KOLDO-724251 format. One record per atom (N, C-alpha, C, O, CB): residue in one letter; chain; atom name; x, y, z. Coordinates in Angstrom, 2 decimals, m for minus. Glycine has a CB too. Example, Ala and Ser with C-alpha at 12.3 -4.5 7.8 and 13.67 -1.06 7.14 Angstrom:
<r A, c A, a N, x 13.19, y m5.69, z 7.80>
<r A, c A, a CA, x 12.30, y m4.50, z 7.80>
<r A, c A, a C, x 13.20, y m3.30, z 7.80>
<r A, c A, a O, x 14.24, y m3.32, z 8.46>
<r A, c A, a CB, x 11.31, y m4.47, z 9.05>
<r S, c A, a N, x 12.85, y m2.25, z 7.08>
<r S, c A, a CA, x 13.67, y m1.06, z 7.14>
<r S, c A, a C, x 12.90, y 0.03, z 7.87>
<r S, c A, a O, x 13.41, y 1.14, z 8.04>
<r S, c A, a CB, x 14.08, y m0.60, z 5.72>
REM end
This chain:
<r M, c A, a N, x 6.77, y 38.51, z m35.61>
<r M, c A, a CA, x 7.79, y 37.21, z m35.79>
<r M, c A, a C, x 6.73, y 36.45, z m36.78>
<r M, c A, a O, x 5.51, y 36.39, z m36.58>
<r M, c A, a CB, x 8.28, y 36.20, z m34.10>
<r N, c A, a N, x 7.61, y 35.73, z m38.16>
<r N, c A, a CA, x 6.91, y 35.57, z m39.14>
<r N, c A, a C, x 6.95, y 33.94, z m38.85>
<r N, c A, a O, x 8.09, y 33.48, z m38.72>
<r N, c A, a CB, x 7.45, y 36.27, z m40.52>
<r K, c A, a N, x 5.93, y 33.07, z m38.74>
<r K, c A, a CA, x 5.98, y 31.74, z m38.46>
<r K, c A, a C, x 4.97, y 30.86, z m39.54>
<r K, c A, a O, x 3.79, y 30.84, z m39.88>
<r K, c A, a CB, x 5.58, y 31.59, z m36.89>
<r K, c A, a N, x 5.99, y 30.30, z m39.78>
<r K, c A, a CA, x 6.24, y 29.16, z m41.36>
<r K, c A, a C, x 5.25, y 28.34, z m41.64>
<r K, c A, a O, x 5.59, y 27.29, z m42.20>
<r K, c A, a CB, x 7.48, y 28.00, z m41.32>
<r V, c A, a N, x 4.00, y 28.51, z m41.41>
<r V, c A, a CA, x 3.05, y 26.98, z m40.90>
<r V, c A, a C, x 2.58, y 27.02, z m42.49>
<r V, c A, a O, x 2.17, y 28.05, z m43.02>
<r V, c A, a CB, x 1.37, y 27.11, z m39.32>
<r T, c A, a N, x 2.71, y 25.55, z m43.25>
<r T, c A, a CA, x 2.35, y 25.22, z m44.26>
<r T, c A, a C, x 0.80, y 24.45, z m44.47>
<r T, c A, a O, x 0.61, y 23.50, z m43.71>
<r T, c A, a CB, x 3.39, y 24.58, z m44.58>
<r A, c A, a N, x 0.10, y 24.67, z m45.08>
<r A, c A, a CA, x m1.18, y 24.13, z m45.29>
<r A, c A, a C, x m1.56, y 23.45, z m46.08>
<r A, c A, a O, x m1.50, y 24.37, z m46.88>
<r A, c A, a CB, x m1.86, y 24.74, z m45.36>
<r S, c A, a N, x m2.19, y 22.09, z m47.08>
<r S, c A, a CA, x m2.03, y 22.07, z m47.71>
<r S, c A, a C, x m3.50, y 20.62, z m47.56>
<r S, c A, a O, x m3.43, y 19.87, z m46.59>
<r S, c A, a CB, x m0.61, y 22.33, z m47.99>
<r M, c A, a N, x m4.42, y 20.47, z m48.38>
<r M, c A, a CA, x m5.30, y 19.48, z m48.39>
<r M, c A, a C, x m4.68, y 18.15, z m49.36>
<r M, c A, a O, x m4.62, y 17.96, z m50.57>
<r M, c A, a CB, x m6.68, y 20.13, z m48.90>
<r Q, c A, a N, x m4.26, y 17.35, z m48.10>
<r Q, c A, a CA, x m3.59, y 15.72, z m48.85>
<r Q, c A, a C, x m4.97, y 14.32, z m48.15>
<r Q, c A, a O, x m6.06, y 14.42, z m47.58>
<r Q, c A, a CB, x m1.18, y 15.23, z m47.79>
<r T, c A, a N, x m4.34, y 13.46, z m48.50>
<r T, c A, a CA, x m5.36, y 11.90, z m48.47>
<r T, c A, a C, x m3.71, y 11.13, z m48.30>
<r T, c A, a O, x m2.81, y 10.80, z m49.07>
<r T, c A, a CB, x m6.69, y 11.30, z m50.50>
<r L, c A, a N, x m3.99, y 11.10, z m46.73>
<r L, c A, a CA, x m3.38, y 10.56, z m45.97>
<r L, c A, a C, x m3.80, y 8.65, z m45.71>
<r L, c A, a O, x m4.98, y 8.31, z m45.64>
<r L, c A, a CB, x m3.58, y 11.56, z m44.86>
<r V, c A, a N, x m2.55, y 7.54, z m45.59>
<r V, c A, a CA, x m3.28, y 6.21, z m45.33>
<r V, c A, a C, x m2.45, y 5.79, z m44.22>
<r V, c A, a O, x m1.26, y 5.54, z m44.38>
<r V, c A, a CB, x m3.34, y 5.09, z m46.61>
<r G, c A, a N, x m3.24, y 5.67, z m42.70>
<r G, c A, a CA, x m2.19, y 5.08, z m41.44>
<r G, c A, a C, x m3.58, y 4.31, z m40.86>
<r G, c A, a O, x m4.63, y 3.86, z m41.33>
<r G, c A, a CB, x m1.21, y 6.54, z m40.09>
<r I, c A, a N, x m2.91, y 4.46, z m39.51>
<r I, c A, a CA, x m3.45, y 4.19, z m38.59>
<r I, c A, a C, x m3.51, y 4.67, z m37.27>
<r I, c A, a O, x m2.52, y 5.01, z m36.64>
<r I, c A, a CB, x m3.24, y 3.40, z m38.63>
<r V, c A, a N, x m5.12, y 4.72, z m36.68>
<r V, c A, a CA, x m5.49, y 5.77, z m35.35>
<r V, c A, a C, x m4.28, y 5.35, z m34.83>
<r V, c A, a O, x m3.54, y 4.49, z m35.31>
<r V, c A, a CB, x m7.01, y 5.54, z m34.21>
<r T, c A, a N, x m4.13, y 5.97, z m33.90>
<r T, c A, a CA, x m3.07, y 5.15, z m32.54>
<r T, c A, a C, x m2.93, y 6.81, z m31.32>
<r T, c A, a O, x m2.70, y 7.99, z m31.60>
<r T, c A, a CB, x m0.64, y 4.42, z m33.52>
<r P, c A, a N, x m3.18, y 6.18, z m30.14>
<r P, c A, a CA, x m3.07, y 7.68, z m28.95>
<r P, c A, a C, x m2.38, y 7.97, z m28.95>
<r P, c A, a O, x m1.36, y 7.29, z m29.02>
<r P, c A, a CB, x m3.18, y 7.90, z m27.68>
<r Y, c A, a N, x m2.45, y 9.65, z m28.87>
<r Y, c A, a CA, x m1.68, y 10.42, z m28.46>
<r Y, c A, a C, x m1.62, y 11.24, z m27.13>
<r Y, c A, a O, x m0.76, y 11.98, z m26.65>
<r Y, c A, a CB, x m1.67, y 10.98, z m29.29>
<r A, c A, a N, x m2.69, y 10.89, z m26.79>
<r A, c A, a CA, x m2.70, y 12.21, z m25.41>
<r A, c A, a C, x m3.42, y 11.00, z m24.58>
<r A, c A, a O, x m3.68, y 9.97, z m25.20>
<r A, c A, a CB, x m3.92, y 14.19, z m25.65>
<r W, c A, a N, x m3.73, y 11.09, z m23.32>
<r W, c A, a CA, x m4.36, y 10.10, z m22.38>
<r W, c A, a C, x m4.63, y 11.76, z m21.31>
<r W, c A, a O, x m3.98, y 12.81, z m21.30>
<r W, c A, a CB, x m3.03, y 8.41, z m21.65>
<r D, c A, a N, x m5.87, y 11.33, z m20.54>
<r D, c A, a CA, x m6.36, y 12.39, z m19.80>
<r D, c A, a C, x m6.24, y 12.25, z m18.50>
<r D, c A, a O, x m5.17, y 11.64, z m18.49>
<r D, c A, a CB, x m7.58, y 12.65, z m20.05>
<r D, c A, a N, x m6.64, y 12.40, z m17.04>
<r D, c A, a CA, x m6.26, y 12.52, z m15.78>
<r D, c A, a C, x m6.62, y 10.75, z m15.62>
<r D, c A, a O, x m5.84, y 10.08, z m14.95>
<r D, c A, a CB, x m7.16, y 13.83, z m14.79>
<r S, c A, a N, x m7.66, y 10.20, z m16.18>
<r S, c A, a CA, x m7.96, y 8.63, z m15.37>
<r S, c A, a C, x m7.62, y 7.91, z m16.85>
<r S, c A, a O, x m8.51, y 7.35, z m17.48>
<r S, c A, a CB, x m10.01, y 8.24, z m14.56>
<r D, c A, a N, x m6.34, y 7.99, z m17.30>
<r D, c A, a CA, x m5.83, y 7.18, z m18.37>
<r D, c A, a C, x m6.15, y 7.00, z m19.42>
<r D, c A, a O, x m5.64, y 6.07, z m20.04>
<r D, c A, a CB, x m5.75, y 6.32, z m18.21>
<r R, c A, a N, x m7.45, y 8.12, z m20.21>
<r R, c A, a CA, x m8.22, y 7.70, z m21.02>
<r R, c A, a C, x m7.46, y 8.26, z m21.98>
<r R, c A, a O, x m6.67, y 9.16, z m21.71>
<r R, c A, a CB, x m9.57, y 7.96, z m20.90>
<r V, c A, a N, x m7.63, y 7.70, z m23.39>
<r V, c A, a CA, x m6.86, y 8.13, z m24.41>
<r V, c A, a C, x m8.21, y 9.80, z m24.53>
<r V, c A, a O, x m9.42, y 9.93, z m24.67>
<r V, c A, a CB, x m6.66, y 6.61, z m26.01>
<r S, c A, a N, x m7.40, y 10.43, z m24.41>
<r S, c A, a CA, x m8.03, y 12.23, z m25.09>
<r S, c A, a C, x m7.97, y 12.24, z m26.25>
<r S, c A, a O, x m9.03, y 12.50, z m26.81>
<r S, c A, a CB, x m7.21, y 13.69, z m24.79>
<r E, c A, a N, x m6.68, y 11.95, z m27.17>
<r E, c A, a CA, x m6.58, y 12.38, z m28.33>
<r E, c A, a C, x m5.98, y 11.70, z m29.07>
<r E, c A, a O, x m5.12, y 11.24, z m28.32>
<r E, c A, a CB, x m6.18, y 13.36, z m28.39>
<r V, c A, a N, x m5.86, y 11.42, z m29.70>
<r V, c A, a CA, x m5.41, y 10.21, z m31.17>
<r V, c A, a C, x m4.36, y 11.19, z m32.19>
<r V, c A, a O, x m4.49, y 12.40, z m32.43>
<r V, c A, a CB, x m7.30, y 9.63, z m32.45>
<r S, c A, a N, x m3.44, y 10.39, z m32.64>
<r S, c A, a CA, x m3.13, y 10.63, z m34.09>
<r S, c A, a C, x m3.18, y 9.63, z m35.76>
<r S, c A, a O, x m3.72, y 8.52, z m35.87>
<r S, c A, a CB, x m1.85, y 10.96, z m33.83>
<r L, c A, a N, x m2.66, y 10.19, z m36.58>
<r L, c A, a CA, x m2.99, y 9.03, z m37.76>
<r L, c A, a C, x m1.14, y 8.20, z m37.77>
<r L, c A, a O, x m0.41, y 8.91, z m38.47>
<r L, c A, a CB, x m3.61, y 10.09, z m39.83>
<r S, c A, a N, x m0.81, y 7.67, z m37.51>
<r S, c A, a CA, x 0.28, y 7.10, z m37.95>
<r S, c A, a C, x 0.15, y 6.64, z m39.40>
<r S, c A, a O, x m0.72, y 5.87, z m39.79>
<r S, c A, a CB, x 0.61, y 6.07, z m37.09>
<r A, c A, a N, x 1.09, y 7.19, z m40.17>
<r A, c A, a CA, x 0.73, y 7.34, z m41.72>
<r A, c A, a C, x 1.90, y 6.58, z m42.20>
<r A, c A, a O, x 2.94, y 6.43, z m41.56>
<r A, c A, a CB, x 0.63, y 9.00, z m42.40>
<r T, c A, a N, x 1.66, y 6.13, z m43.34>
<r T, c A, a CA, x 2.16, y 5.29, z m44.51>
<r T, c A, a C, x 3.66, y 5.90, z m44.84>
<r T, c A, a O, x 4.65, y 5.20, z m45.05>
<r T, c A, a CB, x 1.05, y 5.41, z m45.91>
<r D, c A, a N, x 3.64, y 7.39, z m44.84>
<r D, c A, a CA, x 4.95, y 8.08, z m45.04>
<r D, c A, a C, x 5.84, y 8.34, z m44.25>
<r D, c A, a O, x 6.70, y 9.22, z m44.33>
<r D, c A, a CB, x 4.86, y 9.02, z m45.41>
<r D, c A, a N, x 5.51, y 6.97, z m42.86>
<r D, c A, a CA, x 6.56, y 7.23, z m41.70>
<r D, c A, a C, x 6.52, y 8.52, z m41.02>
<r D, c A, a O, x 7.59, y 9.12, z m41.16>
<r D, c A, a CB, x 7.96, y 7.11, z m42.21>
<r E, c A, a N, x 5.64, y 9.17, z m40.33>
<r E, c A, a CA, x 4.87, y 10.37, z m40.50>
<r E, c A, a C, x 3.82, y 10.16, z m39.65>
<r E, c A, a O, x 2.90, y 9.42, z m39.99>
<r E, c A, a CB, x 4.43, y 10.68, z m41.89>
<r E, c A, a N, x 3.83, y 10.96, z m38.13>
<r E, c A, a CA, x 2.99, y 11.13, z m37.66>
<r E, c A, a C, x 2.16, y 12.22, z m37.35>
<r E, c A, a O, x 2.48, y 13.38, z m37.10>
<r E, c A, a CB, x 3.23, y 10.72, z m37.12>
<r Y, c A, a N, x 0.68, y 11.54, z m37.42>
<r Y, c A, a CA, x m0.09, y 13.45, z m38.20>
<r Y, c A, a C, x m0.98, y 13.34, z m36.50>
<r Y, c A, a O, x m1.45, y 12.26, z m36.13>
<r Y, c A, a CB, x m1.90, y 13.44, z m40.61>
<r V, c A, a N, x m1.09, y 14.65, z m35.60>
<r V, c A, a CA, x m2.41, y 14.39, z m34.53>
<r V, c A, a C, x m3.53, y 15.02, z m35.53>
<r V, c A, a O, x m3.59, y 15.90, z m36.39>
<r V, c A, a CB, x m2.31, y 15.36, z m32.73>
<r I, c A, a N, x m4.35, y 14.09, z m34.92>
<r I, c A, a CA, x m5.81, y 14.83, z m35.95>
<r I, c A, a C, x m6.04, y 15.75, z m34.50>
<r I, c A, a O, x m5.91, y 15.59, z m33.28>
<r I, c A, a CB, x m7.70, y 13.39, z m36.65>
<r E, c A, a N, x m6.46, y 16.79, z m35.45>
<r E, c A, a CA, x m7.47, y 18.06, z m34.43>
<r E, c A, a C, x m8.65, y 17.32, z m34.34>
<r E, c A, a O, x m8.98, y 16.94, z m33.22>
<r E, c A, a CB, x m7.92, y 19.84, z m35.21>
<r N, c A, a N, x m9.26, y 17.08, z m35.19>
<r N, c A, a CA, x m10.55, y 16.69, z m34.45>
<r N, c A, a C, x m10.50, y 15.38, z m34.37>
<r N, c A, a O, x m10.66, y 14.66, z m35.35>
<r N, c A, a CB, x m11.86, y 17.08, z m35.06>
<r S, c A, a N, x m10.17, y 14.79, z m32.71>
<r S, c A, a CA, x m9.52, y 13.70, z m32.60>
<r S, c A, a C, x m10.82, y 13.00, z m31.82>
<r S, c A, a O, x m10.86, y 11.79, z m31.62>
<r S, c A, a CB, x m8.00, y 13.85, z m31.87>
<r G, c A, a N, x m12.21, y 14.25, z m31.28>
<r G, c A, a CA, x m13.16, y 13.30, z m31.01>
<r G, c A, a C, x m14.01, y 11.99, z m31.53>
<r G, c A, a O, x m14.51, y 10.98, z m31.04>
<r G, c A, a CB, x m13.73, y 13.89, z m30.84>
<r R, c A, a N, x m13.88, y 12.55, z m32.73>
<r R, c A, a CA, x m14.69, y 11.51, z m34.08>
<r R, c A, a C, x m13.81, y 10.04, z m34.19>
<r R, c A, a O, x m14.28, y 8.99, z m34.63>
<r R, c A, a CB, x m14.53, y 12.46, z m36.03>
<r F, c A, a N, x m12.31, y 10.26, z m33.62>
<r F, c A, a CA, x m11.96, y 9.26, z m33.87>
<r F, c A, a C, x m11.35, y 8.47, z m32.78>
<r F, c A, a O, x m10.15, y 8.27, z m32.97>
<r F, c A, a CB, x m11.34, y 9.43, z m34.80>
<r L, c A, a N, x m11.76, y 8.06, z m31.89>
<r L, c A, a CA, x m11.50, y 7.60, z m30.33>
<r L, c A, a C, x m12.03, y 6.32, z m30.51>
<r L, c A, a O, x m11.32, y 5.37, z m30.18>
<r L, c A, a CB, x m12.28, y 8.50, z m29.00>
<r D, c A, a N, x m13.25, y 6.08, z m31.02>
<r D, c A, a CA, x m13.66, y 5.00, z m31.26>
<r D, c A, a C, x m12.77, y 4.30, z m32.41>
<r D, c A, a O, x m13.18, y 3.14, z m32.48>
<r D, c A, a CB, x m15.01, y 5.17, z m31.51>
<r L, c A, a N, x m11.65, y 4.52, z m33.42>
<r L, c A, a CA, x m11.35, y 4.01, z m34.03>
<r L, c A, a C, x m9.85, y 3.57, z m34.03>
<r L, c A, a O, x m9.34, y 3.33, z m35.12>
<r L, c A, a CB, x m11.83, y 4.50, z m34.75>
<r L, c A, a N, x m9.01, y 3.44, z m32.71>
<r L, c A, a CA, x m8.31, y 3.20, z m32.31>
<r L, c A, a C, x m7.91, y 1.67, z m33.15>
<r L, c A, a O, x m8.63, y 0.72, z m33.45>
<r L, c A, a CB, x m8.60, y 3.47, z m31.06>
<r Q, c A, a N, x m6.53, y 1.90, z m33.35>
<r Q, c A, a CA, x m6.16, y 0.60, z m34.17>
<r Q, c A, a C, x m6.14, y 0.13, z m35.44>
<r Q, c A, a O, x m5.46, y m0.58, z m36.16>
<r Q, c A, a CB, x m6.70, y m0.15, z m33.87>
<r K, c A, a N, x m7.66, y 1.14, z m35.46>
<r K, c A, a CA, x m8.10, y 0.80, z m37.36>
<r K, c A, a C, x m7.27, y 1.98, z m38.30>
<r K, c A, a O, x m6.66, y 3.01, z m37.99>
<r K, c A, a CB, x m10.30, y 1.14, z m37.78>
<r Q, c A, a N, x m7.56, y 1.31, z m39.63>
<r Q, c A, a CA, x m6.63, y 1.68, z m40.30>
<r Q, c A, a C, x m7.38, y 2.31, z m41.36>
<r Q, c A, a O, x m8.38, y 1.69, z m41.71>
<r Q, c A, a CB, x m5.73, y 0.68, z m40.61>
<r I, c A, a N, x m7.13, y 3.45, z m41.99>
<r I, c A, a CA, x m7.81, y 4.35, z m41.99>
<r I, c A, a C, x m7.52, y 5.48, z m43.43>
<r I, c A, a O, x m6.51, y 6.17, z m43.31>
<r I, c A, a CB, x m7.61, y 4.83, z m40.61>
<r R, c A, a N, x m8.04, y 5.60, z m44.28>
<r R, c A, a CA, x m7.77, y 6.48, z m45.55>
<r R, c A, a C, x m8.24, y 8.42, z m45.09>
<r R, c A, a O, x m9.45, y 8.62, z m45.09>
<r R, c A, a CB, x m9.04, y 5.66, z m47.06>
<r A, c A, a N, x m7.76, y 9.10, z m44.90>
<r A, c A, a CA, x m8.28, y 10.17, z m44.67>
<r A, c A, a C, x m8.06, y 11.20, z m45.26>
<r A, c A, a O, x m6.88, y 11.24, z m45.59>
<r A, c A, a CB, x m8.21, y 10.37, z m43.78>
<r V, c A, a N, x m8.83, y 12.40, z m45.66>
<r V, c A, a CA, x m8.73, y 13.43, z m46.11>
<r V, c A, a C, x m9.20, y 14.57, z m45.88>
<r V, c A, a O, x m10.34, y 14.96, z m46.12>
<r V, c A, a CB, x m8.85, y 13.28, z m46.85>
<r G, c A, a N, x m7.87, y 15.46, z m45.13>
<r G, c A, a CA, x m8.08, y 17.03, z m44.64>
<r G, c A, a C, x m7.02, y 17.70, z m45.03>
<r G, c A, a O, x m6.21, y 17.42, z m45.91>
<r G, c A, a CB, x m8.23, y 17.31, z m43.09>
<r M, c A, a N, x m7.09, y 18.76, z m44.20>
<r M, c A, a CA, x m6.14, y 19.68, z m44.27>
<r M, c A, a C, x m4.65, y 19.90, z m43.12>
<r M, c A, a O, x m4.45, y 20.62, z m42.14>
<r M, c A, a CB, x m7.02, y 20.77, z m44.25>
<r V, c A, a N, x m4.03, y 19.14, z m43.67>
<r V, c A, a CA, x m2.86, y 19.03, z m43.17>
<r V, c A, a C, x m1.63, y 20.21, z m43.04>
<r V, c A, a O, x m1.19, y 20.71, z m44.08>
<r V, c A, a CB, x m2.52, y 18.06, z m43.83>
<r K, c A, a N, x m1.11, y 20.62, z m41.68>
<r K, c A, a CA, x m0.36, y 21.90, z m41.09>
<r K, c A, a C, x 0.68, y 21.08, z m40.63>
<r K, c A, a O, x 0.67, y 20.07, z m39.92>
<r K, c A, a CB, x m1.12, y 22.92, z m39.86>
<r C, c A, a N, x 1.77, y 21.83, z m41.30>
<r C, c A, a CA, x 3.19, y 21.76, z m40.63>
<r C, c A, a C, x 4.38, y 22.54, z m40.61>
<r C, c A, a O, x 4.61, y 23.16, z m41.64>
<r C, c A, a CB, x 3.65, y 20.85, z m40.97>
<r G, c A, a N, x 4.99, y 22.63, z m39.89>
<r G, c A, a CA, x 5.82, y 23.77, z m39.57>
<r G, c A, a C, x 6.92, y 23.38, z m38.72>
<r G, c A, a O, x 7.11, y 22.28, z m38.20>
<r G, c A, a CB, x 5.05, y 24.85, z m38.93>
<r K, c A, a N, x 8.06, y 25.15, z m38.60>
<r K, c A, a CA, x 9.08, y 23.86, z m37.88>
<r K, c A, a C, x 9.06, y 23.50, z m36.94>
<r K, c A, a O, x 9.62, y 22.51, z m36.48>
<r K, c A, a CB, x 10.23, y 23.89, z m37.76>
<r K, c A, a N, x 8.02, y 24.70, z m36.17>
<r K, c A, a CA, x 8.51, y 23.71, z m34.38>
<r K, c A, a C, x 7.43, y 23.54, z m34.07>
<r K, c A, a O, x 7.11, y 23.87, z m32.93>
<r K, c A, a CB, x 9.39, y 24.45, z m32.86>
<r M, c A, a N, x 6.33, y 22.89, z m35.10>
<r M, c A, a CA, x 4.78, y 22.00, z m34.34>
<r M, c A, a C, x 5.06, y 21.11, z m34.83>
<r M, c A, a O, x 5.90, y 20.86, z m35.69>
<r M, c A, a CB, x 3.11, y 22.30, z m34.59>
<r H, c A, a N, x 3.99, y 20.25, z m34.06>
<r H, c A, a CA, x 3.75, y 18.35, z m34.76>
<r H, c A, a C, x 3.02, y 18.40, z m36.08>
<r H, c A, a O, x 2.15, y 19.26, z m36.21>
<r H, c A, a CB, x 2.54, y 17.13, z m33.62>
<r R, c A, a N, x 3.17, y 17.90, z m36.68>
<r R, c A, a CA, x 2.17, y 17.92, z m37.98>
<r R, c A, a C, x 0.95, y 17.61, z m37.60>
<r R, c A, a O, x 0.81, y 17.17, z m36.46>
<r R, c A, a CB, x 2.48, y 16.95, z m39.13>
<r A, c A, a N, x 0.16, y 17.74, z m38.21>
<r A, c A, a CA, x m1.31, y 17.49, z m37.61>
<r A, c A, a C, x m2.41, y 17.52, z m39.26>
<r A, c A, a O, x m2.03, y 17.64, z m40.42>
<r A, c A, a CB, x m1.77, y 19.15, z m36.19>
<r I, c A, a N, x m3.65, y 17.37, z m38.79>
<r I, c A, a CA, x m4.84, y 17.04, z m39.93>
<r I, c A, a C, x m6.08, y 17.43, z m39.14>
<r I, c A, a O, x m6.20, y 17.36, z m37.91>
<r I, c A, a CB, x m4.96, y 15.27, z m40.48>
<r N, c A, a N, x m6.81, y 17.78, z m39.84>
<r N, c A, a CA, x m8.02, y 18.60, z m39.46>
<r N, c A, a C, x m9.26, y 17.28, z m40.75>
<r N, c A, a O, x m9.70, y 17.73, z m41.81>
<r N, c A, a CB, x m7.72, y 20.97, z m40.07>
<r I, c A, a N, x m9.48, y 16.22, z m40.43>
<r I, c A, a CA, x m9.64, y 15.87, z m41.28>
<r I, c A, a C, x m11.26, y 15.51, z m41.56>
<r I, c A, a O, x m12.05, y 15.01, z m40.76>
<r I, c A, a CB, x m8.74, y 15.09, z m41.31>
<r K, c A, a N, x m11.59, y 16.07, z m43.42>
<r K, c A, a CA, x m13.01, y 15.97, z m43.61>
<r K, c A, a C, x m13.78, y 14.90, z m44.04>
<r K, c A, a O, x m14.98, y 14.67, z m44.16>
<r K, c A, a CB, x m13.31, y 16.76, z m44.32>
<r K, c A, a N, x m12.59, y 14.24, z m44.26>
<r K, c A, a CA, x m13.51, y 12.85, z m44.94>
<r K, c A, a C, x m12.72, y 11.54, z m44.32>
<r K, c A, a O, x m11.53, y 11.81, z m44.11>
<r K, c A, a CB, x m13.44, y 12.74, z m47.00>
<r F, c A, a N, x m13.12, y 10.08, z m43.95>
<r F, c A, a CA, x m12.42, y 9.48, z m44.37>
<r F, c A, a C, x m13.40, y 8.42, z m44.65>
<r F, c A, a O, x m14.61, y 8.43, z m44.84>
<r F, c A, a CB, x m11.33, y 9.36, z m43.69>
<r E, c A, a N, x m12.03, y 7.00, z m44.59>
<r E, c A, a CA, x m12.76, y 5.75, z m45.11>
<r E, c A, a C, x m12.14, y 4.64, z m44.41>
<r E, c A, a O, x m10.94, y 4.49, z m44.67>
<r E, c A, a CB, x m12.66, y 5.52, z m46.72>
<r L, c A, a N, x m12.81, y 3.61, z m43.36>
<r L, c A, a CA, x m12.73, y 2.68, z m42.94>
<r L, c A, a C, x m12.00, y 1.72, z m43.80>
<r L, c A, a O, x m12.81, y 0.97, z m44.33>
<r L, c A, a CB, x m13.76, y 2.45, z m42.59>
<r L, c A, a N, x m10.91, y 1.50, z m44.09>
<r L, c A, a CA, x m9.49, y 0.61, z m44.12>
<r L, c A, a C, x m9.72, y m1.36, z m43.86>
<r L, c A, a O, x m9.06, y m1.91, z m42.98>
<r L, c A, a CB, x m8.39, y 1.39, z m42.53>
<r E, c A, a N, x m10.63, y m2.13, z m44.69>
<r E, c A, a CA, x m10.28, y m3.22, z m43.98>
<r E, c A, a C, x m8.80, y m4.07, z m44.18>
<r E, c A, a O, x m7.93, y m4.15, z m45.06>
<r E, c A, a CB, x m11.37, y m4.05, z m44.23>
<r S, c A, a N, x m8.98, y m4.50, z m43.20>
<r S, c A, a CA, x m7.38, y m5.05, z m42.91>
<r S, c A, a C, x m7.06, y m6.06, z m43.94>
<r S, c A, a O, x m8.04, y m6.37, z m44.62>
<r S, c A, a CB, x m7.14, y m5.84, z m41.34>
<r A, c A, a N, x m6.13, y m6.57, z m44.19>
<r A, c A, a CA, x m5.85, y m7.30, z m44.85>
<r A, c A, a C, x m5.40, y m8.81, z m44.97>
<r A, c A, a O, x m4.19, y m9.07, z m45.00>
<r A, c A, a CB, x m5.41, y m6.75, z m45.09>
<r S, c A, a N, x m6.46, y m9.92, z m45.04>
<r S, c A, a CA, x m6.60, y m11.18, z m44.21>
<r S, c A, a C, x m5.31, y m12.03, z m44.75>
<r S, c A, a O, x m4.96, y m11.96, z m45.93>
<r S, c A, a CB, x m8.18, y m12.01, z m44.46>
<r L, c A, a N, x m4.70, y m12.76, z m43.90>
<r L, c A, a CA, x m3.98, y m13.94, z m44.89>
<r L, c A, a C, x m4.67, y m14.99, z m44.65>
<r L, c A, a O, x m5.36, y m15.32, z m43.69>
<r L, c A, a CB, x m2.43, y m14.34, z m44.66>
<r S, c A, a N, x m4.33, y m15.67, z m45.97>
<r S, c A, a CA, x m5.21, y m16.98, z m45.74>
<r S, c A, a C, x m4.11, y m17.99, z m46.20>
<r S, c A, a O, x m3.45, y m17.58, z m47.16>
<r S, c A, a CB, x m6.77, y m17.08, z m46.72>
<r D, c A, a N, x m3.79, y m19.13, z m45.75>
<r D, c A, a CA, x m3.15, y m19.74, z m45.91>
<r D, c A, a C, x m3.54, y m21.13, z m47.38>
<r D, c A, a O, x m2.70, y m22.00, z m47.65>
<r D, c A, a CB, x m2.97, y m19.92, z m44.55>
REM end
């Protein structure tokens, strides 16, 4: 069986959101809700658990295939300051 999984280095901007929880209802995995309206499971989630609900620019290897979630293994990232609204 030939699994068609494509992988490419990409830069994505999005918000770190919860993806999976452990038995104690603590977030155990996170994903990136990107500006392209896609969700990418962060393969190396452990480094990003403290960044929940923060906006980041991530550079990493993105994998996607027909029968799998989109995933990213982040190599480097930058925390983006949220734009402040002033009257």
